[in-house]
C-alpha positions as CSV (number, residue, x, y, z in Angstrom):
1,M,17.1,-1.4,7.1
2,S,14.8,-4.5,7.0
3,E,15.2,-7.3,4.5
4,R,11.9,-6.3,2.9
5,Q,13.2,-2.8,2.4
6,K,16.4,-4.1,0.7
7,Q,14.3,-6.2,-1.6
8,I,12.0,-3.2,-2.4
9,L,15.1,-1.3,-3.4
10,D,16.3,-4.1,-5.7
11,I,12.8,-4.3,-7.3
12,V,12.7,-0.5,-7.8
13,K,16.1,-0.6,-9.5
14,G,14.7,-3.1,-12.0
15,N,11.3,-1.4,-12.3
16,P,11.1,2.3,-11.3
17,N,7.4,2.4,-12.1
18,V,6.4,-0.4,-9.7
19,L,3.3,0.3,-7.8
20,Q,3.0,-0.1,-4.0
21,T,0.0,-2.4,-4.6
22,E,2.2,-4.7,-6.7
23,L,4.8,-4.8,-4.0
24,A,2.2,-5.5,-1.4
25,E,0.9,-8.5,-3.4
26,R,4.4,-9.7,-3.9
27,F,5.3,-9.6,-0.2
28,G,1.9,-10.7,1.1
29,V,1.4,-7.5,3.1
30,R,-1.0,-4.6,3.0
31,R,-0.2,-1.6,0.8
32,E,0.0,0.6,4.0
33,T,3.0,-1.6,5.1
34,I,4.8,-1.0,1.8
35,Y,4.0,2.7,2.1
36,R,5.6,2.9,5.5
37,D,8.7,1.0,4.3
38,M,9.1,3.2,1.3
39,K,8.5,6.4,3.4
40,K,11.3,5.3,5.7
41,L,13.6,4.9,2.7
42,V,12.6,8.3,1.3
43,D,13.1,10.0,4.7
44,A,16.6,8.4,5.0
45,G,17.5,9.8,1.5
46,I,17.9,6.4,0.0
47,L,14.9,6.5,-2.3
48,S,13.2,9.3,-4.1
49,R,9.9,9.7,-5.8
50,S,8.9,11.8,-8.8
51,E,5.3,12.2,-9.8
52,S,3.6,13.2,-12.9
53,D,-0.1,13.4,-13.6
54,K,-0.4,9.8,-14.6
55,K,2.3,7.9,-12.8
56,C,4.9,7.8,-10.1
57,T,8.6,6.9,-10.7
58,W,10.9,5.7,-8.0
59,K,14.7,6.1,-8.0
60,V,17.3,4.6,-5.7
61,V,19.4,7.7,-4.8
62,K,22.0,6.1,-2.4
63,K,23.7,2.8,-2.3
64,F,22.5,0.6,0.5
């Protein structure tokens, strides 16, 4: 797990409604980079995503 992925998890714990675009701005990378980081975390079972019609909520499922 990269340092950025660890930081993403810390941010999600504090703000489960954080947007990928917000994370991209914070880290100075493209949204696609954050998407890939978060997808790896979801695929590893560490992060989960729930969607509604209006917003997405992230949840850290496992300790890291």
